[in-house]
N, C-alpha and C positions, 0 to 999 in steps of 0.2 A: 612298481608293476606297470604293465602297459596301460591299464585303465587310467592311471594317474596322469598319463601323458595325453589323454583325450581320445584314445582309440575306441572303436566300437565294432561289434560283430553283428551280423544279421541273425545270429542265433544258431539254429541247427543247420548243419551242412546240407546243401542241395546236391543230391547224387543223380547223375545222368548216365544211363547206359549208352555207350557209343560203340557202334560196330565198325571195325576196320579189318579188312581182309578176313571176313567171316569170324572174327574173334571179338567178343564183347569185353570192353574194358570200362572201368568206372572212373569218372572224373569228379573229384570232390571240389566244391567251390565254396570258399569262405570270403566274405568281404570285411575288410578291416580298414579303419581310417587312422592315419598317422598325423602327428602334429605338423604345423606349417613349416615349410622350408624357405628360408630367407636368404641363404648364402651357400656357397660350396663348403662342404666339409673337406678338411685337408686329406690329401692322398696318403696312403700308408707309407709309401716309399717314393720320394721325389724322382729317383732314377728309373722308376717303372710306373709312370703315371700318364693317364690320357691327357690331362690338362695340368699345367703348373700354376694357373691363375687361382687366386683365393676367392674370387667372386664371379658372378655372372657377367657377361659382357654388357657394356653400356647399351648396345643395340637391343639386347634381350630385355634388359630392365626397362628401357624406354617403351618398348613394344607392350610390355605388361602394364605399365602405368597408363598408357594411352589405349589400352584394350585392343591392341592390334595383333593378337596371337592367333587369329583365324580359328581353325577347328581344333587346336591343341587341347582346349578344355573338354572336348567331347571324345578325344581319342584315348585308346588304351595301348600302352607300349608293352609289347610282348617280350618277356625275358625268359630264356630257357636255361635251366641249370643241368649241366651234364657232367659225367665223371664215372669212375669205377663203382662197382657194387660196394656198398658199406663204407664209402668215404665220408658220408654224413650230409648228403644233399637234403634229405627230408628234415633232418635235425636243424640244419641251417635255416631253412624256410620257416619251420615251426618256431624256432627261437625268436625270429623277428616278428612273424605275424601273430603268434599266440603267446609269446613270452613263456614258452614251455619247452621242457627237454624230457623226452621219453627214453629211459635207459634200456627198455625192452626193444631190441632191434626187430624191425619188420621190413622186409624188402618191398620196395614199391613195385606194384604190378601195373605195367602200362604207363600211365601218366596221371598225375594229380595237379591241380593248380589252385593257387590262392590269388585273390584280387586285393591289392593294397592301394588305398586311396590317399593321395597327398594333396596339399595345397601349396603350390610353389609360386612365390611372388604374387600371391593373391589369385592364382589361376588353378582351377581343379586339374589334377593330373593323376592318372592311374597306371599302376604297374600290374601286369598279369604274370605271376611267377609260376612257371611250368616246371614241375618236379618230375624228371624223367627216370625211367628204370635203367639201372646199371647192368642188369643181367643180359647176357648175350641173346637169350631166347626171346626177349622182349624188345630187342634193339630195332628190329624192322618196324614194329608197331610204333614205338616211341619216336623214331626218326620222322614219321609222317607229321608229327606235331612240331618239328623244328622250323617248319616253313613260316615265313613272315616275322621272324624274330628281329628285334632291333638291338637286343643285348644278349650276348652269350656269356654265361658264367661257367668257366671250366674249373671243376673242383678236383682236388687231390688231398690225400691225408698227409699231414706233416710228419707222421710217424711211419710212413710207408713210401719209400723212394720209388717203388715200382709203379705206384698210382700216378706219380708225376711223369714217369716215362710213358704212360698210356695217354697222357693229356693231349699229346699231338694228334693221336688218332681220333679222340673225341672232338677235337677242333675241326679236323678234316671232315668228319661226318656231319657236323653242324653246318659247315660252310657249303657242303654239297647242296643243301636245301635253301641257301640264302646267298645274296649278293655280298661277297667279302668286303666290298667297299661301303656297304650300307649297315654294317653292324658294329657295335662297340664291344670290345672283348675285355673280360676280367679273368684273371687267373687267381683262384682263391685256395689257399692252404687251410684245411680244416683240422680240428683236433689239436690245436696249439697246446692245450693243457696236457696232452699225452706224450709230447716229444721232450726229450732231455735238451738241455742247453746246447750241448755239443751236436746232437742230432739235428736240432732246429737250425743251427748255424750252417751246417753242411748242406742241408736240403734247401735252405733259403737261397743260398748262392746259386744253386742250379735253377731254382724257380725264377729268380730275378733275371738270370741270363735268358731263360726261355721266354719270359714275359716280354723282355725287350725285343727279342727276335720276332715275336708274332705281333708286336705293337699292342700289347695288352697291359692293363693296370693290375698290379699285384697287391694282394691283401693276405693277411694271416689272421685267422679267427678261431674262436672256441665257442661252439654252440652250448657246451656244458656250462661254462661260466658266463657266457654272453659277451666275452671280450671282443670288441671291434665289430660285432654283428650289426648293431643299429647304425653305427657310423658308416659301415660299408653300404648298406642298402639306401641310406639317405644320400650317399655319394652317387650311387647308381641312378637314383631318381633325379637328382639335380643335373647330372650330365645328360641323361636321356631327355629331360625337359628342354635343356638348352638346345640340343640337337634338333628337337622337334620344332621349337620356335624359330630357329634360324632357317629351317627348311620351309616353314610357312612364309617367312618374310621373303625368301628367295622366290617362292611361287608368286607371291603378291607383286613383287617387282617385275617378274617376267610377264605377268598378266597386264600390268600397267604399260610396259614397253610395247606389248602386243597390241594394246588398244590404241596407243599413239600411232604406231605403224599403220594399223588398219584405218584410222581416221585420216592419216596423211594420204594413203592410197585412194581412199574413197573421195577425198577432196580433190586430188589430182585428176581422177577420172571424171568428176563432175565438171571440172574446168575444161577438160578436153571435149566433153560432149555438149557443152553449153553453146548454143548458137543464138546470138541476139537477133531480134527482128529488125529488118531493114525498114527505115521510114522513107 
């Protein structure tokens, strides 16, 4: 069970009523802590992976060892999960965060989110997992919560080819609210347990093709059995963490260069304005 892995929960969920466009929606918040992450988990398919390396870059590992990760330990990486109604977005998040599967389907109204806390290479790191509504009538509300995402998880059901066809529109909607160059994309097939071998083989070929086209990493999971769910989210956490640390290191380098240039300019100006007294 999840508790054996060292997870913890804040207890009862905190509910907040948030009004958007004169409509009140409920955001459920649960905080869970996951075991330490010390390396990259393998990608599901090498031909559709964001990274082919098996470990964090030496630059990132050194920065963590020398405690030069800047504000990464205080940041929350926003992850949005989008996709058609009933493809299993909520079940996917609940399987990972609560190690639970609810067979009684309930459509998400508006948005919910879970906070998952990790320790990556000794540095605290949190993922905020936003579960968005798949119903058309809630789309305009949910889309306002797409903004500021660092990771976009586009879901489809492996036993429903139409849901894969709709994935492109979900991607476009998410990217309207975010910088396309600033997000990591994952294409996730859910309900692996419900597709036959032949059905799975056919739809996976189409999914792999689409994932490569949009530069997304592809995964196939089952929230019912838990197959690949933990591995997937740990992979997301590791890749998001590496991206954040590299961004912090780049900022730090830019600041250092800026300081050198500033000092050089100030020094030059002092030399130009310095007039020694004549004796």
